[in-house]
C-alpha positions, 0 to 999 in steps of 0.5 A: 283452241290455241291462240294465233300471233303475228310472230313465231319463234325464230322470227326477226322482230323490232320493238315498236313501243315501250322502254326498249323501242327501236331494239331488234332481235330473234324471238326465242320463245312465245309465252302465250298465256301471258301474251309476251315473248322473249327476244334475244338481247332485249329486256335483259334482267339479272338473275342471281344463281345459287351456289351449286356443285356445277357453279361453286361460286354462284353468279349473277347471270343476265337473261332475256326478260319478256316483252308484250307481243303487241309491242313487237313487229316483224323486221320485214314489215317494219323495213317496208313501213314508214315507221323505219324513217321515224324510228330513233337510231338504236 
């Protein structure tokens, strides 16, 4: 049986804990086996791309890393809660 999470792909979420606390974005994908999610513009990592016919120079591209699902909260729930007043301006 598939595990059920409080967020799904396409939802607007806010990071409520960890080093990216206060950032928000849209959920791009859920990594269910690892209990993590990729959020647009949050936890950016640099990936070195090898030279190829398509990209003859090679490159260093920035991609979204993953954030633990337990550190995410729906934007609508966050806005309705007391946390919004206590959250740092980010």
